[in-house]
C-alpha positions in Angstrom: 0.0 0.0 0.0 1.2 3.5 -0.8 2.5 5.9 1.8 1.4 9.0 -0.1 -1.8 10.9 0.4 -3.4 9.6 -2.8 -4.6 5.9 -2.6 -6.7 5.8 -5.8 -4.8 3.7 -8.3 -6.2 5.3 -11.6 -5.6 8.8 -10.2 -2.1 7.9 -9.1 -1.4 6.6 -12.6 -2.8 9.8 -14.2 -0.7 12.1 -12.1 2.4 9.9 -12.6 2.0 10.2 -16.4 1.8 14.0 -16.4 4.7 15.9 -17.9 5.5 19.6 -17.6 2.6 21.8 -18.8 0.1 18.8 -19.1 -3.3 19.7 -17.7 -6.0 17.9 -15.7 -9.4 19.2 -14.6 -11.1 18.7 -11.2 -14.8 19.4 -11.7 -18.2 19.4 -10.1 -20.7 16.5 -10.3 -22.5 18.0 -13.3 -19.6 18.4 -15.7 -20.1 16.3 -18.9 -17.0 14.1 -19.3 -16.0 12.0 -22.3 -15.5 8.3 -21.3 -11.9 8.2 -22.3 -11.0 11.1 -20.0 -13.3 10.2 -17.0 -11.9 9.7 -13.5 -15.2 9.5 -11.6 -14.8 9.5 -7.9 -18.3 11.0 -7.1 -20.0 8.9 -4.4 -23.0 11.0 -3.6 -24.1 14.7 -3.3 -21.1 16.6 -1.8 -18.8 13.6 -1.4 -16.0 14.1 -2.1 -15.9 17.8 -2.2 -13.8 19.5 -4.9 -11.5 20.9 -2.3 -11.0 17.4 -0.7 -9.8 16.1 -4.1 -7.7 19.2 -5.0 -6.0 19.1 -1.6 -4.8 15.5 -2.1 -3.8 16.1 -5.7 -1.9 19.2 -4.7 0.2 17.1 -2.3 1.1 14.7 -5.1 1.7 17.0 -8.0 4.1 19.8 -8.8 1.8 22.6 -9.9 2.8 25.5 -12.1 -0.6 27.1 -12.6 -4.3 26.7 -11.5 -7.1 28.0 -13.7 -10.3 28.6 -11.9 -13.8 28.9 -13.4 -14.5 32.5 -12.6 -18.2 31.7 -11.7 -16.9 29.8 -8.7 -16.3 33.1 -6.9 -20.0 33.9 -7.2 -21.7 30.5 -6.8 -19.3 29.0 -4.3 -17.3 31.7 -2.5 -16.4 29.3 0.3 -15.0 26.8 -2.2 -13.2 29.6 -4.0 -11.5 30.7 -0.7 -10.5 27.1 0.2 -9.0 26.6 -3.3 -6.8 29.7 -2.8 -5.8 28.4 0.7 -4.8 25.0 -0.9 -2.8 26.8 -3.6 -1.0 29.0 -1.0 -0.1 25.8 1.0 1.1 24.0 -2.1 3.3 27.0 -3.1 4.7 27.2 0.4 5.5 23.5 0.6 7.2 23.5 -2.8 9.0 26.8 -2.4 7.8 27.8 -5.8 5.1 30.3 -6.8 1.9 28.9 -8.4 0.2 31.1 -11.0 -3.5 31.5 -10.6 -5.9 32.6 -13.4 -9.7 33.1 -13.3 -11.4 32.5 -16.6 -15.0 33.1 -17.7 -17.0 29.8 -17.8 -17.3 29.9 -21.6 -13.5 30.2 -22.1 -12.8 27.8 -19.2 -14.8 24.9 -20.9 -12.4 24.9 -23.8 -9.7 23.4 -21.6 -11.6 20.1 -21.6 -10.4 19.6 -25.2 -6.7 19.5 -24.2 -6.5 17.8 -20.7 -5.1 14.4 -19.9 -7.9 13.6 -17.6 -11.0 15.0 -15.9 -11.7 14.1 -12.2 -15.4 14.3 -11.4 -16.1 15.0 -7.7 -19.3 15.0 -5.7 -19.3 18.8 -5.6 -22.8 20.0 -6.1 -22.1 23.8 -6.2 -22.3 24.8 -9.8 -19.2 26.2 -11.5 -16.8 24.7 -8.9 -14.3 23.6 -11.5 -10.5 24.1 -12.0 -7.7 23.2 -14.3 -4.3 22.2 -12.9 -1.2 22.7 -15.1 1.6 20.4 -14.1 4.9 22.0 -13.1 8.5 20.6 -13.0 9.8 18.4 -10.2 13.5 18.2 -10.7 14.2 17.7 -7.0 12.5 14.7 -5.2 9.9 15.2 -2.6 11.1 14.8 1.0 11.2 11.2 1.9 9.4 9.9 5.0 11.6 8.1 7.4 10.5 4.6 8.3 9.2 4.1 11.9 
């Protein structure tokens, strides 16, 4: 069994296959996803939340940029604030800045055409969607010492 935060095998493989500037999406329960890009971890309404998934992914992936559906700020301000908290924590942990963009929903939807995978959450607040652009990880993550 893995020691890392992410235990989902298909998501671990998706993240492990990402190269610099590859993109993935984490989306709400209503996002339409083509079968070949679908990583569906939705269990029920609100489980898991978008921020639960993003927090774990942010621990596992070097992030260069996060693109946020700008409607999230209006429809899910608490989710929007939590996303920014997670970004700040990931930047502090990596010692590298993470660029953040907000895009109108119409523009944001176009990213679905160029991502490596789309992770569907149980988030039931509309427009709670984001794109993660993979960064570079030339230095290894700190290793956990065995107990």
